[in-house]
C-alpha positions in Angstrom: 14.2 -7.4 14.2 13.7 -3.8 15.2 11.7 -1.7 12.7 12.0 2.0 12.3 8.5 3.6 12.6 7.4 4.9 9.2 6.2 8.3 8.2 3.6 7.4 5.5 2.8 11.0 4.9 2.6 13.6 2.1 6.2 14.0 0.9 6.9 14.0 -2.7 8.3 10.8 -4.1 8.0 10.3 -7.4 8.4 -3.0 -12.5 9.1 -7.5 -12.8 5.7 -8.8 -12.1 3.2 -7.0 -14.2 3.5 -7.3 -17.9 1.9 -4.8 -20.2 -0.9 -2.5 -19.3 -3.8 -4.4 -18.0 -6.8 -3.6 -15.8 -6.4 -6.3 -13.2 -9.1 -5.0 -11.0 -12.0 -2.6 -11.0 -13.3 -1.3 -7.7 -16.6 0.4 -8.1 -18.0 2.0 -11.3 -16.1 4.3 -13.6 -17.6 7.8 -13.9 -16.7 11.4 -14.5 -14.8 11.6 -11.2 -13.4 8.0 -11.2 -9.8 7.9 -9.9 -7.4 6.1 -12.2 -4.9 4.3 -9.9 -1.8 2.6 -11.2 0.1 0.1 -9.0 3.2 -1.9 -10.0 6.4 -3.6 -8.8 9.9 -2.6 -9.8 12.7 -5.1 -9.5 12.7 -6.2 -5.9 14.3 -9.0 -3.8 14.3 -10.1 -0.2 16.0 -12.7 2.0 16.1 -13.3 5.7 17.4 -16.0 8.0 13.9 -16.7 9.2 12.7 -17.4 5.6 15.8 -19.4 4.8 16.1 -19.1 1.0 15.6 -15.8 -0.8 12.1 -15.0 -2.1 11.5 -16.7 -5.4 10.0 -15.4 -8.6 6.9 -17.5 -8.0 6.6 -16.1 -4.4 7.0 -12.6 -5.8 4.0 -13.3 -8.0 2.0 -14.4 -5.0 3.0 -11.3 -3.1 1.9 -9.1 -6.0 -1.5 -11.0 -6.3 -2.2 -10.6 -2.6 -1.2 -6.9 -2.6 -3.6 -6.2 -5.5 -6.4 -8.1 -3.8 -5.9 -5.8 -0.7 -6.2 -2.8 -2.9 -9.3 -4.0 -4.6 -10.9 -4.9 -1.3 -10.0 -1.5 0.3 -11.6 0.5 -2.5 -14.6 -1.8 -3.1 -17.6 0.4 -3.8 -15.6 3.5 -4.7 -15.1 4.7 -8.3 -11.5 3.7 -8.4 -10.0 2.0 -11.4 -7.1 -0.1 -10.4 -4.5 -1.2 -13.0 -0.7 -1.5 -13.6 -0.7 1.6 -15.9 2.4 3.7 -15.3 0.7 6.7 -16.8 -2.3 6.6 -14.4 -3.3 9.8 -12.8 -2.5 8.4 -9.3 0.5 6.0 -9.0 2.1 3.9 -6.3 5.1 1.7 -7.2 6.8 -0.9 -5.1 10.5 -0.2 -4.8 13.3 -2.0 -3.1 13.9 0.6 -0.4 12.9 4.1 0.7 14.8 6.6 2.9 13.5 9.7 4.5 15.4 12.6 3.0 14.5 15.0 5.8 17.1 13.3 8.1 20.9 13.3 7.7 21.0 9.8 9.2 19.7 6.7 7.5 16.0 6.5 8.3 13.9 3.9 6.4 10.2 4.5 5.8 7.4 2.2 4.6 6.0 4.6 2.0 5.7 8.2 0.8 3.5 10.2 -1.6 3.0 13.6 -3.1 -0.2 14.9 -4.7 -1.8 18.1 -5.9 -5.5 18.2 -5.5 -7.3 17.9 -8.8 -4.1 16.9 -10.7 -3.1 13.5 -9.3 -0.3 12.0 -7.3 2.8 9.8 -7.2 4.1 7.6 -4.4 6.1 4.5 -3.5 6.2 1.8 -0.9 9.3 0.0 0.4 9.5 -3.7 -0.3 12.4 -4.2 2.1 10.7 -2.4 5.0 7.4 -4.2 4.6 8.8 -7.6 3.9 11.0 -7.2 7.0 7.9 -6.2 9.0 5.9 -9.2 7.9 8.6 -11.6 8.9 9.2 -9.8 12.2 5.6 -9.8 13.2 4.8 -13.3 12.1 3.9 -15.8 14.8 6.7 -18.1 15.9 5.1 -21.1 14.2 4.3 -19.2 11.0 5.0 -21.1 7.8 7.0 -19.7 4.9 3.8 -19.5 2.8 2.0 -17.5 5.5 4.9 -15.1 5.7 4.9 -14.6 2.0 1.2 -13.8 2.0 1.8 -11.4 4.9 4.3 -9.6 2.8 1.7 -9.1 0.1 -0.8 -7.9 2.6 1.6 -5.4 4.1 2.5 -4.0 0.7 -1.1 -3.8 -0.4 -2.2 -2.0 2.8 0.7 0.4 2.6 -0.3 1.2 -1.0 -3.9 1.8 0.1 -2.5 4.3 2.6 -0.5 6.1 0.0 -3.4 6.2 -2.5 -5.6 7.7 0.3 -3.0 10.5 0.8 -3.1 11.1 -3.0 -6.9 11.1 -3.1 -7.1 13.3 0.0 -3.9 15.4 -0.1 -4.9 17.8 2.6 -6.8 15.5 4.9 -5.2 14.7 8.3 -5.7 10.9 8.0 -2.8 10.3 10.3 -5.1 11.4 13.2 -6.4 7.9 13.3 -5.4 6.1 16.5 -6.9 2.8 15.4 -4.1 0.4 14.7 -6.4 -1.8 12.6 -7.1 1.0 10.2 -5.7 1.9 6.8 -5.1 5.5 8.0 -2.9 4.6 11.0 0.5 6.4 10.5 2.9 3.5 11.1 3.5 0.2 9.4 5.4 -1.0 12.4 2.5 -3.1 13.8 1.3 -6.6 13.4 -2.1 -5.4 12.0 -0.3 -4.2 8.9 0.3 -7.8 8.0 -2.1 -10.0 9.8 -5.9 -10.0 10.4 -8.5 -7.8 8.8 -8.2 -4.0 8.2 -10.8 -1.3 7.9 -11.4 2.4 7.2 -12.1 4.9 10.0 -12.0 8.7 9.5 -11.0 8.4 5.8 -14.2 6.6 4.8 -16.6 9.6 4.6 -13.8 11.8 3.1 -13.2 9.4 0.3 -16.9 9.1 -0.4 -17.2 12.8 -0.6 -14.0 13.3 -2.6 -14.8 10.6 -5.2 -18.5 11.3 -5.3 -19.9 7.9 -4.6 -23.2 7.3 -2.8 -22.3 3.7 -2.1 -21.0 2.5 1.2 -17.4 1.2 1.3 -16.0 -1.5 3.5 -15.6 -0.4 7.1 -15.4 -2.2 10.4 
């Protein structure tokens, strides 16, 4: 399956699995500059010939759990409060599909965000794009369960990327050339779905912006 390279950049874009408003994870300690980040799923679905049957409700719950654990891991040590609140200052939602409105032709993207420094931001990531990527990059002998978890990782890591844009709206995080980094500008890579991921140039910028003296997870 050929994937269109994504432009996970700063364009303005703006549930299900999460019921109610709950703080499902806390990364770091809340403080005066703590970032309130809401993440949730809208109604989504996926099927492919390689998976066989469509993704089930139970598998969607697994995908959501894995995605949230990726977010918690990425922002560990930073004053970021993660929840499913839809009135959070910073927001990333998982939608069925995203299209790049800059083009007349039909161009799919993995994610997009818009933010105003000091005010917050909104963004979204594409379930279809990222689920397709996880299946396409899975090893030939990958089980259905491993591909389901890979979908969750891909979605979670894309959400990390979009939150980074919102926290750092003017920072050139796409300058990263490390395909194993959260900042890398394309989700069309196996590292988006498999193996470990780390911060590169965004790490000191996030520490400075969010005002934490604690180290966050790197390489």
